C-alpha positions as CSV (number, residue, x, y, z in Angstrom):
1,M,12.5,47.1,20.4
2,T,13.5,47.3,24.1
3,F,15.8,44.3,24.4
4,G,19.4,44.3,23.2
5,R,21.6,47.3,22.6
6,S,19.3,50.3,22.4
7,G,21.8,52.5,20.5
8,A,22.4,50.1,17.7
9,A,20.8,51.2,14.4
10,S,20.5,47.6,13.0
11,V,20.4,44.0,14.1
12,V,22.1,41.0,12.6
13,L,20.4,37.7,11.8
14,N,22.6,34.7,11.7
15,V,20.8,31.9,9.9
16,G,22.8,28.7,9.6
17,G,26.1,30.7,9.4
18,A,24.8,33.3,6.9
19,R,24.6,36.8,8.3
20,Y,22.0,39.4,7.3
21,S,21.8,43.0,8.6
22,L,18.4,44.6,9.0
23,S,17.6,48.1,10.2
24,R,15.4,48.6,13.3
25,E,12.8,50.5,11.3
26,L,12.5,47.7,8.8
27,L,12.4,45.1,11.5
28,K,9.1,46.3,12.9
29,D,7.1,45.8,9.6
30,F,9.3,42.9,8.2
31,P,7.1,40.5,6.1
32,L,8.3,37.4,8.1
33,R,6.4,37.1,11.3
34,R,9.2,35.4,13.2
35,V,11.6,38.2,12.4
36,S,9.1,41.0,13.1
37,R,8.4,39.4,16.5
38,L,11.9,40.5,17.6
39,H,10.8,44.1,17.7
40,G,8.4,43.4,20.5
41,C,10.8,41.3,22.7
42,R,11.3,42.9,26.1
43,S,13.3,40.3,27.9
44,E,15.8,37.5,27.4
45,R,13.0,34.9,27.7
46,D,11.0,36.6,24.9
47,V,14.0,36.6,22.6
48,L,14.8,32.9,23.2
49,E,11.2,32.0,22.3
50,V,11.8,33.6,18.8
51,C,15.4,32.5,18.1
52,D,17.8,29.8,19.2
53,D,20.5,32.1,20.7
54,Y,21.6,35.8,20.7
55,D,24.6,38.0,21.4
56,Q,23.6,41.1,23.1
57,E,26.9,42.9,22.7
58,R,26.9,42.5,18.9
59,N,23.1,42.7,18.7
60,E,23.2,39.4,16.7
61,Y,20.4,36.8,16.7
62,F,21.1,33.1,15.8
63,F,18.7,30.8,14.0
64,D,19.6,27.2,13.5
65,R,17.9,26.9,10.2
66,H,18.7,26.2,6.6
67,S,20.7,29.2,5.2
68,E,20.0,28.6,1.5
69,A,16.2,28.3,2.1
70,F,16.2,31.5,4.1
71,G,18.1,33.2,1.3
72,F,15.3,32.2,-1.2
73,I,12.7,33.4,1.3
74,L,14.4,36.7,1.9
75,L,14.7,37.4,-1.8
76,Y,10.9,36.8,-2.1
77,V,9.9,39.0,0.8
78,R,12.1,41.8,-0.5
79,G,10.3,41.7,-3.8
80,H,13.3,40.4,-5.9
81,G,11.5,37.4,-7.3
82,K,8.9,34.7,-6.9
83,L,9.0,32.1,-4.2
84,R,10.1,28.7,-5.6
85,F,11.8,25.7,-4.1
86,A,15.5,25.8,-3.5
87,P,17.4,23.5,-5.8
88,R,18.5,20.1,-4.4
89,M,16.2,20.5,-1.4
90,C,13.3,18.4,-0.4
91,E,9.9,20.1,-1.0
92,L,8.8,19.1,2.5
93,S,11.9,20.5,4.1
94,F,11.6,23.8,2.3
95,Y,7.9,23.9,3.3
96,N,8.9,23.4,6.9
97,E,11.3,26.4,6.6
98,M,8.4,28.5,5.2
99,I,6.2,27.6,8.1
100,Y,9.0,28.4,10.6
101,W,9.5,31.9,9.2
102,G,5.8,32.6,8.9
103,L,4.9,31.9,5.3
104,E,2.3,29.5,3.9
105,G,2.0,27.3,0.8
106,A,-0.1,29.9,-0.9
107,H,3.0,32.1,-1.3
108,L,4.6,29.5,-3.6
109,E,4.3,29.6,-7.3
110,Y,1.5,27.5,-8.8
111,C,3.9,24.9,-10.2
112,C,5.7,24.6,-6.9
113,Q,2.3,24.3,-5.1
114,R,1.4,21.3,-7.3
115,R,4.7,19.7,-6.5
116,L,4.2,20.3,-2.8
117,D,0.6,18.9,-2.9
118,D,1.8,15.8,-4.8
119,R,4.7,15.3,-2.4
120,M,2.5,15.7,0.7
121,S,-0.1,13.4,-0.7
122,D,2.4,10.7,-1.5
123,T,4.1,11.0,1.9
124,Y,0.8,10.8,3.7
125,T,-0.3,7.7,1.8
126,F,3.0,6.0,2.3
127,Y,3.6,6.8,6.0
128,S,0.1,7.1,7.3
129,A,-0.1,3.5,8.3
130,D,3.3,3.6,10.1
131,E,2.5,6.9,11.9
132,A,-0.9,5.5,13.0
133,G,0.7,2.4,14.3
134,A,3.4,4.4,16.1
135,Q,0.8,6.7,17.6
136,G,-1.3,3.8,18.7
137,R,1.7,2.3,20.5
138,D,2.7,5.6,22.2
139,E,-0.8,6.5,23.4
140,A,-2.4,4.8,26.3
141,P,-5.3,2.6,25.4
142,P,-8.7,3.9,26.4
143,G,-9.5,0.7,28.2
144,G,-6.7,1.1,30.7
145,A,-4.0,-1.3,31.7
146,E,-6.2,-4.3,31.2
147,A,-6.8,-3.6,27.5
148,A,-3.1,-2.9,26.8
149,P,-2.0,-6.5,26.3
150,S,-4.8,-7.3,23.9
151,R,-4.2,-4.1,21.9
152,R,-0.5,-4.9,21.7
153,W,-1.3,-8.4,20.6
154,L,-3.6,-7.1,17.8
155,E,-1.0,-4.6,16.7
156,R,1.6,-7.3,16.5
157,M,-0.7,-9.5,14.5
158,R,-1.4,-6.7,12.1
159,R,2.3,-6.1,11.5
160,T,2.9,-9.8,11.1
161,F,0.3,-10.1,8.3
162,E,0.8,-6.7,6.7
163,E,4.6,-6.2,6.9
164,P,6.6,-9.3,5.8
165,T,9.9,-7.9,7.2
166,S,8.6,-6.7,10.5
167,S,9.4,-9.9,12.5
168,L,10.6,-13.4,12.2
169,A,7.1,-14.8,12.3
170,A,6.1,-12.4,9.5
171,Q,8.9,-13.6,7.3
172,I,7.9,-17.3,7.9
173,L,4.3,-16.5,7.1
174,A,5.3,-14.6,4.0
175,S,7.5,-17.5,2.8
176,V,4.6,-20.0,3.3
177,S,2.3,-17.7,1.3
178,V,4.9,-17.4,-1.5
179,V,5.2,-21.2,-1.6
180,F,1.5,-21.7,-1.9
181,V,1.3,-19.1,-4.7
182,I,4.1,-20.8,-6.6
183,V,2.6,-24.3,-6.2
184,S,-0.8,-23.0,-7.4
185,M,0.7,-21.4,-10.5
186,V,2.7,-24.5,-11.3
187,V,-0.5,-26.6,-11.1
188,L,-2.4,-24.1,-13.2
189,C,0.2,-24.1,-15.9
190,A,0.6,-27.9,-15.8
191,S,-3.2,-28.4,-16.1
192,T,-3.1,-26.9,-19.6
193,L,-0.6,-29.3,-21.0
194,P,-2.0,-31.9,-23.5
195,D,-0.5,-34.8,-21.6
196,W,-1.9,-33.7,-18.3
197,R,-5.4,-33.3,-19.9
198,A,-5.1,-36.7,-21.5
199,A,-4.1,-38.4,-18.3
200,A,-7.0,-36.7,-16.5
201,A,-9.4,-37.9,-19.2
202,D,-8.2,-41.5,-18.8
203,N,-8.6,-41.4,-15.1
204,R,-12.1,-40.1,-15.5
205,S,-13.0,-42.9,-17.9
206,L,-11.5,-45.5,-15.6
207,D,-13.3,-44.2,-12.5
208,D,-16.5,-43.7,-14.6
209,R,-17.2,-40.4,-13.2
210,S,-17.0,-36.8,-14.4
211,R,-14.6,-34.2,-13.0
212,Y,-17.4,-31.7,-12.7
213,S,-19.8,-34.1,-11.0
214,A,-17.1,-35.2,-8.6
215,G,-16.1,-31.7,-7.7
216,P,-12.7,-30.0,-8.0
217,G,-11.3,-31.6,-4.9
218,R,-11.3,-35.3,-6.0
219,E,-8.3,-35.3,-8.4
220,P,-4.7,-34.6,-7.2
221,S,-4.7,-31.2,-8.9
222,G,-8.0,-30.4,-7.4
223,I,-6.8,-31.4,-3.9
224,I,-3.7,-29.1,-4.3
225,E,-6.0,-26.3,-5.5
226,A,-8.3,-26.8,-2.6
227,I,-5.4,-26.7,-0.1
228,C,-4.1,-23.5,-1.6
229,I,-7.5,-21.8,-1.6
230,G,-8.0,-22.9,2.0
231,W,-4.7,-21.2,3.0
232,F,-5.5,-18.0,1.1
233,T,-9.0,-17.9,2.5
234,A,-7.9,-18.3,6.0
235,E,-5.2,-15.7,5.6
236,C,-7.7,-13.2,4.1
237,I,-10.2,-13.8,6.9
238,V,-7.7,-13.4,9.7
239,R,-6.4,-10.1,8.1
240,F,-10.0,-8.9,7.8
241,I,-10.7,-9.7,11.5
242,I,-7.6,-8.0,12.9
243,S,-7.9,-4.9,10.7
244,K,-8.7,-1.6,12.3
245,N,-11.0,-0.3,9.6
246,K,-13.0,-2.9,7.8
247,C,-14.2,-0.6,5.1
248,E,-10.7,0.6,4.4
249,F,-9.5,-3.0,4.3
250,V,-12.0,-3.9,1.5
251,K,-11.0,-0.9,-0.5
252,R,-7.3,-1.7,-0.6
253,P,-6.1,-2.8,-4.1
254,L,-4.2,-5.9,-2.9
255,N,-7.2,-7.1,-0.9
256,I,-9.4,-6.7,-3.9
257,I,-7.0,-8.8,-5.8
258,D,-7.2,-11.5,-3.1
259,L,-11.0,-11.5,-3.4
260,L,-10.8,-11.8,-7.2
261,A,-8.4,-14.7,-6.9
262,I,-10.4,-16.6,-4.2
263,T,-14.0,-16.0,-5.2
264,P,-13.9,-17.8,-8.6
265,Y,-13.0,-21.1,-7.0
266,Y,-16.1,-21.1,-4.7
267,I,-18.3,-20.0,-7.6
268,S,-17.0,-22.9,-9.7
269,V,-17.6,-25.3,-6.9
270,L,-21.2,-24.1,-6.5
271,M,-21.7,-24.3,-10.3
272,T,-20.5,-27.9,-10.4
273,V,-22.7,-28.9,-7.5
274,F,-25.8,-27.4,-9.0
275,T,-25.2,-28.4,-12.7
276,G,-23.8,-31.9,-12.3
277,E,-24.0,-33.8,-15.6
278,N,-27.2,-32.3,-16.9
279,S,-27.6,-30.3,-20.1
280,Q,-26.5,-27.1,-18.4
281,L,-23.0,-28.4,-18.0
282,Q,-22.1,-27.7,-21.6
283,R,-23.0,-24.0,-21.2
284,A,-21.3,-23.9,-17.8
285,G,-18.1,-25.4,-19.0
286,V,-16.8,-22.3,-20.6
287,T,-17.7,-20.2,-17.5
288,L,-15.9,-22.7,-15.3
289,R,-12.7,-22.6,-17.4
290,V,-12.8,-18.7,-17.3
291,L,-13.2,-18.8,-13.5
292,R,-10.4,-21.2,-13.0
293,M,-8.1,-19.2,-15.3
294,M,-8.7,-16.2,-13.0
295,R,-6.4,-17.9,-10.6
296,I,-3.6,-16.1,-12.5
297,F,-4.4,-13.2,-10.2
298,W,-2.6,-15.0,-7.4
299,V,0.7,-14.0,-9.0
300,I,-0.1,-10.4,-8.1
301,K,-0.3,-11.5,-4.4
302,L,3.5,-11.7,-4.6
303,A,3.4,-7.9,-4.5
304,R,3.0,-8.2,-0.7
305,H,6.4,-9.8,-0.4
306,F,8.6,-8.3,-3.1
307,I,9.7,-4.7,-3.4
308,G,9.9,-4.8,-7.1
309,L,6.1,-5.4,-7.6
310,Q,5.3,-2.8,-5.0
311,T,7.5,-0.3,-6.7
312,L,5.8,-1.0,-10.0
313,G,2.3,-0.5,-8.5
314,L,3.4,2.7,-6.6
315,T,5.0,4.1,-9.8
316,L,1.9,3.5,-11.8
317,K,-0.2,5.2,-9.1
318,R,2.0,8.3,-9.0
319,C,2.6,8.5,-12.8
320,Y,-1.0,8.2,-14.0
321,R,-0.8,11.6,-15.6
322,E,2.3,10.6,-17.5
323,M,0.7,7.3,-18.5
324,V,-2.4,9.1,-19.8
325,M,-0.2,11.5,-21.7
326,L,1.6,8.6,-23.3
327,L,-1.7,7.0,-24.3
328,V,-2.9,10.3,-25.8
329,F,0.4,10.6,-27.8
330,I,-0.1,7.0,-29.2
331,C,-3.8,7.5,-30.0
332,V,-3.1,10.8,-31.9
333,A,-0.3,9.3,-33.9
334,M,-2.3,6.2,-34.5
335,A,-5.2,8.2,-35.9
336,I,-2.9,10.2,-38.2
337,F,-0.7,7.4,-39.5
338,S,-3.5,4.9,-39.9
339,A,-5.5,7.3,-42.1
340,L,-2.5,8.2,-44.2
341,S,-1.3,4.6,-44.6
342,Q,-4.8,3.4,-45.6
343,L,-5.0,6.2,-48.2
344,L,-1.5,5.5,-49.7
345,E,-1.7,1.7,-49.7
346,H,-5.4,1.2,-50.6
347,G,-7.2,4.4,-51.4
348,L,-5.2,5.8,-54.3
349,D,-4.9,2.8,-56.7
350,L,-7.7,0.2,-56.3
351,E,-6.2,-2.2,-58.8
352,T,-2.8,-2.6,-57.1
353,S,-4.0,-1.8,-53.6
354,N,-2.7,-3.5,-50.5
355,K,-5.5,-5.6,-49.1
356,D,-4.0,-5.5,-45.6
357,F,-4.8,-1.8,-45.4
358,A,-8.4,-2.1,-46.6
359,S,-9.7,0.0,-43.6
360,I,-8.4,2.5,-41.1
361,P,-9.0,0.1,-38.1
362,A,-6.9,-2.6,-39.9
363,A,-4.1,0.0,-40.5
364,C,-4.1,0.9,-36.7
365,W,-2.6,-2.6,-36.0
366,W,0.3,-1.8,-38.4
367,V,0.8,1.6,-36.8
368,I,0.9,0.3,-33.2
369,I,3.4,-2.5,-34.0
370,S,5.5,0.0,-36.0
371,M,5.6,2.7,-33.4
372,T,6.6,0.3,-30.7
373,T,9.3,-1.2,-33.1
374,V,7.9,-4.7,-32.7
375,G,7.3,-5.3,-36.4
376,Y,5.7,-8.8,-36.7
377,G,5.8,-8.6,-40.5
378,D,2.2,-9.7,-41.0
379,M,1.4,-6.3,-42.5
380,Y,3.8,-4.0,-44.3
381,P,3.5,-1.3,-47.0
382,I,4.4,-2.1,-50.6
383,T,4.3,1.3,-52.3
384,M,7.1,3.8,-52.1
385,P,5.0,6.5,-50.4
386,G,3.8,3.9,-47.9
387,R,7.3,2.9,-47.1
388,I,8.4,6.4,-46.5
389,L,5.4,6.9,-44.3
390,G,6.4,3.7,-42.4
391,G,9.9,5.1,-41.7
392,V,8.4,8.4,-40.4
393,C,6.0,6.3,-38.3
394,V,8.8,4.3,-36.7
395,V,10.9,7.4,-35.9
396,S,7.9,9.3,-34.5
397,G,7.0,6.3,-32.3
398,I,10.5,6.3,-30.8
399,V,10.4,10.0,-30.1
400,L,6.8,10.0,-28.7
401,L,7.4,7.0,-26.4
402,A,10.7,8.4,-25.1
403,L,9.3,11.8,-24.0
404,P,7.2,10.6,-21.0
405,I,9.5,7.7,-20.1
406,T,12.0,10.0,-18.3
407,F,9.4,11.2,-15.8
408,I,8.2,7.6,-15.2
409,Y,11.8,6.4,-14.7
410,H,12.6,9.1,-12.1
411,S,9.4,8.3,-10.3
412,F,10.3,4.6,-10.3
413,V,13.7,5.2,-8.8
414,Q,12.2,7.4,-6.1
415,C,9.5,4.8,-5.3
416,Y,12.1,2.1,-5.1
417,H,14.3,4.0,-2.7
418,E,11.4,4.8,-0.5
419,L,10.2,1.2,-0.3
420,K,13.7,0.0,0.2
421,F,14.2,2.4,3.1
422,R,10.9,1.2,4.6
423,S,12.0,-2.4,4.3
424,A,15.4,-1.7,5.8
425,R,13.7,0.0,8.8
426,Y,11.6,-3.1,9.5
427,S,14.6,-5.3,9.0
428,R,16.5,-3.3,11.7
429,S,13.5,-3.9,14.1
430,L,13.6,-7.6,13.1
431,S,17.3,-7.8,13.9
432,A,16.7,-6.2,17.3
433,E,13.9,-8.6,18.0
434,F,16.1,-11.6,17.1
435,L,19.0,-10.4,19.3
436,N,16.6,-9.9,22.2
């Protein structure tokens, strides 16, 4: 090392206020690339490319980095342990420190590598749309200055339809969509009331025409339904036209739900047009009722406008391993307790046997309502061994259900804070737009 005090036998690394002394001989072959580069520095410019500042008199080099993370990394390179994440530190921040000092993700322990992969995957999924939009706004459009206004207009339209809190127009559009969803749900629930159906039947008899032959748009409820469907269809078409990637748009879960909610209406209209009052109407009636009942999917459309439903969906997406583990626990316990309860209640004494436990599949229903502590009372053991088994089943259900719930809860809290932060960021942009 030719720069600095040539007579000094060691150098001092000052990382975030923490000082570490290294000998010159060790510095040359130090495992961290950024530190070993100090050995080849021959000028002040070379040193400032490696560190943030230096003191030539004391032979001290300053690095404005996280001191605790460097302590963990230093212990690892000196062979005093395995590289794991620092407590109370974000995985991505620690990974950035590793990259800065010259380490890679492969140096981490396997468990920490999985945590880093999950974190990077979630962060990319959550922020990719925002980063892509920001990049598109910062970069110059390929078409030059003439294409810039149209690109900005398309980007503004996308944010208006995709982010309900991004602007005042987006909030108004989201409010109108919520009103249409609520109105549609109210009409759907009211149409199943006996009085509503009786009034509709009287109107059909007075008008001497069938609801199916007249089409779903002739009655008041049908008119409201047609207006709601028209709004949802127009909204879906506009969002599809202004989307950047059409294939990615079709693959999104919320867009698939939109299609599931809209398509049954047009199928039912076509079926009523083609069947009319002929003999096929009786067979098509059940299908029409099923298709109309699929309008319940419109409730999930509220996930676009409410953080709570978005948090639920994101939590289920991130905790699918825990959910599978929970289902495995329940299935294993159900298989064990259902077989034992069927044996104790029905298999040992056929004369005084409990008919409710005549088979293992029938006993599975009792096991699931007991493990979840619902207890409808439609099935219950009558023998003493069966009651003891029932108590063990209830306690086991409480324990098994509680084990994965902790992980799901922490993931739910994390997802809620992330989505709340994102909403607050768009709200700040909305406030700035309103003031301007």
